[in-house]
Structure formats: structure tokens, C-alpha cells
N, CA, C and O atoms as a GROMACS GRO file, in nm:
protein
  324
    1MET      N    1   0.540  -0.025  -1.911
    1MET     CA    2   0.463   0.028  -1.800
    1MET      C    3   0.380  -0.083  -1.736
    1MET      O    4   0.333  -0.175  -1.803
    2ILE      N    5   0.364  -0.073  -1.606
    2ILE     CA    6   0.277  -0.160  -1.529
    2ILE      C    7   0.149  -0.081  -1.503
    2ILE      O    8   0.156   0.038  -1.471
    3LEU      N    9   0.036  -0.144  -1.516
    3LEU     CA   10  -0.091  -0.076  -1.495
    3LEU      C   11  -0.163  -0.140  -1.376
    3LEU      O   12  -0.197  -0.258  -1.377
    4ILE      N   13  -0.186  -0.057  -1.272
    4ILE     CA   14  -0.259  -0.102  -1.153
    4ILE      C   15  -0.369   0.000  -1.127
    4ILE      O   16  -0.341   0.118  -1.104
    5ASN      N   17  -0.493  -0.044  -1.130
    5ASN     CA   18  -0.608   0.044  -1.105
    5ASN      C   19  -0.608   0.165  -1.200
    5ASN      O   20  -0.650   0.274  -1.162
    6GLY      N   21  -0.561   0.144  -1.321
    6GLY     CA   22  -0.557   0.253  -1.418
    6GLY      C   23  -0.439   0.347  -1.400
    6GLY      O   24  -0.429   0.448  -1.469
    7ILE      N   25  -0.350   0.316  -1.307
    7ILE     CA   26  -0.234   0.401  -1.277
    7ILE      C   27  -0.111   0.341  -1.344
    7ILE      O   28  -0.081   0.223  -1.327
    8GLN      N   29  -0.041   0.423  -1.420
    8GLN     CA   30   0.079   0.376  -1.490
    8GLN      C   31   0.200   0.388  -1.398
    8GLN      O   32   0.228   0.493  -1.340
    9ILE      N   33   0.272   0.277  -1.387
    9ILE     CA   34   0.391   0.269  -1.304
    9ILE      C   35   0.503   0.216  -1.392
    9ILE      O   36   0.486   0.115  -1.461
   10PRO      N   37   0.619   0.283  -1.392
   10PRO     CA   38   0.730   0.238  -1.478
   10PRO      C   39   0.776   0.096  -1.444
   10PRO      O   40   0.774   0.055  -1.328
   11GLU      N   41   0.816   0.024  -1.546
   11GLU     CA   42   0.866  -0.113  -1.529
   11GLU      C   43   0.986  -0.117  -1.434
   11GLU      O   44   1.003  -0.213  -1.358
   12ASP      N   45   1.070  -0.012  -1.438
   12ASP     CA   46   1.193  -0.011  -1.358
   12ASP      C   47   1.175   0.054  -1.221
   12ASP      O   48   1.273   0.093  -1.158
   13THR      N   49   1.051   0.065  -1.174
   13THR     CA   50   1.026   0.128  -1.045
   13THR      C   51   1.093   0.051  -0.932
   13THR      O   52   1.106  -0.072  -0.937
   14LYS      N   53   1.133   0.123  -0.831
   14LYS     CA   54   1.186   0.063  -0.710
   14LYS      C   55   1.085   0.077  -0.596
   14LYS      O   56   1.114   0.045  -0.481
   15SER      N   57   0.966   0.125  -0.632
   15SER     CA   58   0.862   0.144  -0.530
   15SER      C   59   0.822   0.010  -0.470
   15SER      O   60   0.821  -0.093  -0.538
   16ILE      N   61   0.790   0.013  -0.343
   16ILE     CA   62   0.752  -0.107  -0.268
   16ILE      C   63   0.601  -0.129  -0.280
   16ILE      O   64   0.523  -0.036  -0.260
   17LYS      N   65   0.562  -0.252  -0.313
   17LYS     CA   66   0.420  -0.290  -0.314
   17LYS      C   67   0.393  -0.372  -0.189
   17LYS      O   68   0.471  -0.459  -0.151
   18LEU      N   69   0.281  -0.342  -0.126
   18LEU     CA   70   0.241  -0.417  -0.008
   18LEU      C   71   0.190  -0.554  -0.048
   18LEU      O   72   0.130  -0.571  -0.154
   19GLU      N   73   0.213  -0.652   0.038
   19GLU     CA   74   0.167  -0.789   0.015
   19GLU      C   75   0.063  -0.825   0.120
   19GLU      O   76   0.072  -0.775   0.232
   20PRO      N   77  -0.031  -0.906   0.089
   20PRO     CA   78  -0.051  -0.978  -0.036
   20PRO      C   79  -0.107  -0.885  -0.143
   20PRO      O   80  -0.214  -0.826  -0.126
   21SER      N   81  -0.034  -0.872  -0.251
   21SER     CA   82  -0.070  -0.774  -0.354
   21SER      C   83  -0.204  -0.800  -0.423
   21SER      O   84  -0.269  -0.702  -0.460
   22PRO      N   85  -0.249  -0.924  -0.443
   22PRO     CA   86  -0.380  -0.938  -0.508
   22PRO      C   87  -0.491  -0.863  -0.435
   22PRO      O   88  -0.582  -0.809  -0.498
   23GLU      N   89  -0.484  -0.859  -0.302
   23GLU     CA   90  -0.584  -0.786  -0.226
   23GLU      C   91  -0.547  -0.639  -0.211
   23GLU      O   92  -0.630  -0.552  -0.233
   24LEU      N   93  -0.422  -0.611  -0.173
   24LEU     CA   94  -0.383  -0.475  -0.139
   24LEU      C   95  -0.360  -0.386  -0.260
   24LEU      O   96  -0.359  -0.263  -0.246
   25ASP      N   97  -0.342  -0.443  -0.378
   25ASP     CA   98  -0.333  -0.360  -0.499
   25ASP      C   99  -0.459  -0.277  -0.518
   25ASP      O  100  -0.455  -0.169  -0.576
   26LYS      N  101  -0.572  -0.327  -0.469
   26LYS     CA  102  -0.698  -0.254  -0.480
   26LYS      C  103  -0.693  -0.122  -0.406
   26LYS      O  104  -0.771  -0.031  -0.436
   27ALA      N  105  -0.603  -0.108  -0.310
   27ALA     CA  106  -0.591   0.013  -0.229
   27ALA      C  107  -0.495   0.116  -0.288
   27ALA      O  108  -0.482   0.225  -0.233
   28ILE      N  109  -0.428   0.084  -0.399
   28ILE     CA  110  -0.337   0.180  -0.463
   28ILE      C  111  -0.420   0.285  -0.534
   28ILE      O  112  -0.506   0.254  -0.617
   29VAL      N  113  -0.394   0.412  -0.501
   29VAL     CA  114  -0.472   0.521  -0.559
   29VAL      C  115  -0.388   0.616  -0.645
   29VAL      O  116  -0.443   0.697  -0.719
   30ASP      N  117  -0.255   0.607  -0.635
   30ASP     CA  118  -0.171   0.698  -0.714
   30ASP      C  119  -0.027   0.648  -0.711
   30ASP      O  120   0.009   0.557  -0.637
   31TYR      N  121   0.053   0.710  -0.795
   31TYR     CA  122   0.196   0.684  -0.802
   31TYR      C  123   0.267   0.818  -0.806
   31TYR      O  124   0.236   0.902  -0.891
   32ASP      N  125   0.362   0.840  -0.716
   32ASP     CA  126   0.441   0.964  -0.710
   32ASP      C  127   0.570   0.940  -0.788
   32ASP      O  128   0.664   0.879  -0.738
   33GLU      N  129   0.572   0.989  -0.910
   33GLU     CA  130   0.686   0.965  -0.999
   33GLU      C  131   0.813   1.033  -0.947
   33GLU      O  132   0.922   0.977  -0.961
   34ASP      N  133   0.801   1.151  -0.888
   34ASP     CA  134   0.919   1.224  -0.838
   34ASP      C  135   0.991   1.148  -0.728
   34ASP      O  136   1.114   1.149  -0.720
   35ASN      N  137   0.915   1.081  -0.641
   35ASN     CA  138   0.973   1.008  -0.529
   35ASN      C  139   0.974   0.857  -0.550
   35ASN      O  140   1.023   0.783  -0.465
   36ASP      N  141   0.920   0.811  -0.662
   36ASP     CA  142   0.912   0.670  -0.697
   36ASP      C  143   0.846   0.589  -0.585
   36ASP      O  144   0.902   0.491  -0.536
   37ILE      N  145   0.726   0.633  -0.545
   37ILE     CA  146   0.652   0.561  -0.441
   37ILE      C  147   0.505   0.547  -0.481
   37ILE      O  148   0.449   0.629  -0.554
   38LEU      N  149   0.445   0.440  -0.431
   38LEU     CA  150   0.302   0.419  -0.450
   38LEU      C  151   0.226   0.489  -0.339
   38LEU      O  152   0.278   0.506  -0.228
   39ILE      N  153   0.105   0.530  -0.368
   39ILE     CA  154   0.018   0.594  -0.270
   39ILE      C  155  -0.101   0.501  -0.247
   39ILE      O  156  -0.169   0.461  -0.342
   40TYR      N  157  -0.125   0.467  -0.123
   40TYR     CA  158  -0.233   0.377  -0.085
   40TYR      C  159  -0.341   0.452  -0.008
   40TYR      O  160  -0.312   0.549   0.062
   41ASP      N  161  -0.465   0.406  -0.022
   41ASP     CA  162  -0.578   0.455   0.056
   41ASP      C  163  -0.584   0.373   0.184
   41ASP      O  164  -0.607   0.252   0.180
   42THR      N  165  -0.562   0.439   0.298
   42THR     CA  166  -0.557   0.370   0.426
   42THR      C  167  -0.687   0.294   0.456
   42THR      O  168  -0.682   0.179   0.500
   43LYS      N  169  -0.800   0.357   0.432
   43LYS     CA  170  -0.928   0.290   0.462
   43LYS      C  171  -0.945   0.164   0.376
   43LYS      O  172  -0.998   0.063   0.424
   44ALA      N  173  -0.900   0.170   0.252
   44ALA     CA  174  -0.909   0.052   0.165
   44ALA      C  175  -0.820  -0.061   0.216
   44ALA      O  176  -0.856  -0.178   0.206
   45ILE      N  177  -0.703  -0.027   0.270
   45ILE     CA  178  -0.614  -0.129   0.327
   45ILE      C  179  -0.681  -0.194   0.448
   45ILE      O  180  -0.682  -0.316   0.460
   46ILE      N  181  -0.736  -0.111   0.535
   46ILE     CA  182  -0.804  -0.164   0.654
   46ILE      C  183  -0.918  -0.257   0.612
   46ILE      O  184  -0.935  -0.364   0.670
   47ASN      N  185  -0.994  -0.216   0.511
   47ASN     CA  186  -1.104  -0.300   0.462
   47ASN      C  187  -1.053  -0.433   0.407
   47ASN      O  188  -1.119  -0.536   0.423
   48CYS      N  189  -0.938  -0.432   0.341
   48CYS     CA  190  -0.879  -0.558   0.292
   48CYS      C  191  -0.847  -0.651   0.408
   48CYS      O  192  -0.873  -0.771   0.400
   49PHE      N  193  -0.791  -0.596   0.516
   49PHE     CA  194  -0.759  -0.678   0.633
   49PHE      C  195  -0.886  -0.734   0.696
   49PHE      O  196  -0.890  -0.850   0.738
   50ILE      N  197  -0.990  -0.652   0.704
   50ILE     CA  198  -1.117  -0.698   0.761
   50ILE      C  199  -1.175  -0.812   0.677
   50ILE      O  200  -1.226  -0.909   0.731
   51LYS      N  201  -1.167  -0.798   0.544
   51LYS     CA  202  -1.217  -0.904   0.455
   51LYS      C  203  -1.138  -1.034   0.471
   51LYS      O  204  -1.189  -1.142   0.443
   52GLN      N  205  -1.014  -1.022   0.518
   52GLN     CA  206  -0.932  -1.142   0.542
   52GLN      C  207  -0.964  -1.204   0.678
   52GLN      O  208  -0.907  -1.308   0.714
   53GLY      N  209  -1.055  -1.143   0.754
   53GLY     CA  210  -1.099  -1.203   0.879
   53GLY      C  211  -1.059  -1.129   1.005
   53GLY      O  212  -1.093  -1.174   1.115
   54MET      N  213  -0.989  -1.018   0.994
   54MET     CA  214  -0.952  -0.942   1.114
   54MET      C  215  -1.070  -0.857   1.160
   54MET      O  216  -1.155  -0.817   1.080
   55SER      N  217  -1.074  -0.831   1.290
   55SER     CA  218  -1.170  -0.732   1.339
   55SER      C  219  -1.120  -0.595   1.297
   55SER      O  220  -1.004  -0.580   1.259
   56GLU      N  221  -1.206  -0.495   1.304
   56GLU     CA  222  -1.163  -0.360   1.266
   56GLU      C  223  -1.049  -0.313   1.356
   56GLU      O  224  -0.953  -0.253   1.309
   57GLU      N  225  -1.060  -0.340   1.485
   57GLU     CA  226  -0.955  -0.299   1.579
   57GLU      C  227  -0.823  -0.369   1.547
   57GLU      O  228  -0.718  -0.305   1.546
   58ALA      N  229  -0.828  -0.498   1.522
   58ALA     CA  230  -0.706  -0.573   1.488
   58ALA      C  231  -0.646  -0.524   1.357
   58ALA      O  232  -0.524  -0.516   1.344
   59ALA      N  233  -0.730  -0.490   1.261
   59ALA     CA  234  -0.682  -0.439   1.132
   59ALA      C  235  -0.607  -0.307   1.150
   59ALA      O  236  -0.500  -0.288   1.092
   60TYR      N  237  -0.663  -0.217   1.230
   60TYR     CA  238  -0.595  -0.089   1.256
   60TYR      C  239  -0.463  -0.111   1.330
   60TYR      O  240  -0.362  -0.050   1.297
   61GLU      N  241  -0.466  -0.199   1.430
   61GLU     CA  242  -0.342  -0.227   1.504
   61GLU      C  243  -0.237  -0.286   1.412
   61GLU      O  244  -0.120  -0.245   1.418
   62TRP      N  245  -0.275  -0.382   1.327
   62TRP     CA  246  -0.181  -0.444   1.234
   62TRP      C  247  -0.122  -0.338   1.140
   62TRP      O  248   0.000  -0.333   1.120
   63PHE      N  249  -0.209  -0.255   1.085
   63PHE     CA  250  -0.164  -0.151   0.992
   63PHE      C  251  -0.064  -0.057   1.059
   63PHE      O  252   0.042  -0.029   1.004
   64HIS      N  253  -0.098  -0.009   1.178
   64HIS     CA  254  -0.010   0.086   1.246
   64HIS      C  255   0.121   0.023   1.291
   64HIS      O  256   0.227   0.084   1.278
   65TYR      N  257   0.115  -0.097   1.343
   65TYR     CA  258   0.236  -0.160   1.396
   65TYR      C  259   0.324  -0.218   1.286
   65TYR      O  260   0.445  -0.200   1.288
   66ASN      N  261   0.263  -0.288   1.191
   66ASN     CA  262   0.342  -0.362   1.092
   66ASN      C  263   0.363  -0.289   0.960
   66ASN      O  264   0.454  -0.323   0.885
   67THR      N  265   0.281  -0.189   0.932
   67THR     CA  266   0.291  -0.121   0.803
   67THR      C  267   0.351   0.019   0.819
   67THR      O  268   0.452   0.051   0.757
   68LEU      N  269   0.290   0.102   0.901
   68LEU     CA  270   0.337   0.239   0.914
   68LEU      C  271   0.477   0.248   0.974
   68LEU      O  272   0.557   0.331   0.930
   69ARG      N  273   0.508   0.166   1.073
   69ARG     CA  274   0.641   0.173   1.136
   69ARG      C  275   0.753   0.145   1.037
   69ARG      O  276   0.863   0.197   1.053
   70THR      N  277   0.727   0.066   0.938
   70THR     CA  278   0.830   0.028   0.841
   70THR      C  279   0.873   0.146   0.755
   70THR      O  280   0.985   0.147   0.704
   71ALA      N  281   0.787   0.244   0.739
   71ALA     CA  282   0.815   0.358   0.650
   71ALA      C  283   0.943   0.431   0.688
   71ALA      O  284   1.010   0.486   0.600
   72ASP      N  285   0.979   0.432   0.814
   72ASP     CA  286   1.100   0.503   0.858
   72ASP      C  287   1.228   0.431   0.820
   72ASP      O  288   1.336   0.490   0.825
   73TYR      N  289   1.218   0.304   0.782
   73TYR     CA  290   1.337   0.223   0.760
   73TYR      C  291   1.359   0.175   0.617
   73TYR      O  292   1.466   0.123   0.585
   74VAL      N  293   1.260   0.192   0.532
   74VAL     CA  294   1.267   0.134   0.398
   74VAL      C  295   1.254   0.243   0.292
   74VAL      O  296   1.158   0.319   0.290
   75LYS      N  297   1.351   0.247   0.205
   75LYS     CA  298   1.348   0.344   0.095
   75LYS      C  299   1.239   0.303  -0.006
   75LYS      O  300   1.214   0.184  -0.026
   76ASN      N  301   1.175   0.402  -0.066
   76ASN     CA  302   1.069   0.382  -0.166
   76ASN      C  303   0.945   0.315  -0.107
   76ASN      O  304   0.866   0.254  -0.178
   77TYR      N  305   0.930   0.327   0.024
   77TYR     CA  306   0.813   0.271   0.091
   77TYR      C  307   0.691   0.357   0.058
   77TYR      O  308   0.704   0.478   0.041
   78PRO      N  309   0.574   0.296   0.048
   78PRO     CA  310   0.455   0.371   0.007
   78PRO      C  311   0.417   0.483   0.104
   78PRO      O  312   0.460   0.487   0.219
   79ASN      N  313   0.335   0.572   0.054
   79ASN     CA  314   0.274   0.676   0.136
   79ASN      C  315   0.127   0.637   0.151
   79ASN      O  316   0.072   0.565   0.068
   80PHE      N  317   0.064   0.686   0.256
   80PHE     CA  318  -0.073   0.649   0.287
   80PHE      C  319  -0.158   0.773   0.308
   80PHE      O  320  -0.119   0.867   0.377
   81ILE      N  321  -0.277   0.772   0.246
   81ILE     CA  322  -0.367   0.886   0.264
   81ILE      C  323  -0.498   0.836   0.322
   81ILE      O  324  -0.589   0.916   0.345
   0.00000   0.00000   0.00000
């Protein structure tokens, strides 16, 4: 098992982790075993981008354009709450 934020994730998971993982792993809040996907806290992701130097507006734009759009095309892509 892999342990992230106290959440157990199987070693053989095909779930996608967002990069850069050292920062964005902090935003993982759950793992959906039935669908083999990670669940991320959207506000925590935005805060990670802001800490990397983006403005709040740029962080939201980056998240929506580069992160959310990918969900339609990639299997085992994370869900966001």
C-alpha cells in the first residue's frame, strides 16, 4: 500500500497523480477504490499554485484549462471536490 495523507492507495493503482506531486499530494483527500481514482480538494490545489507564485486568477485559469479539461480524455484521472 501507498500512504498519502493517511489515505491507503494500492501499489498496483492506475490512478493518475497530479504533478508536481510534492506540492499537490497535499490536496489529495480520498481514494475511490471502485473507480481507481484519487480525489483532490480543488481549493487546496489552487492554494498550491498560488504558493508557487501564481495570482489567484491565474491559478484558477490554469486549473480549469490545464487540469479539468484533461479529465475527459484520460482514464483514471482524478476527481475534484
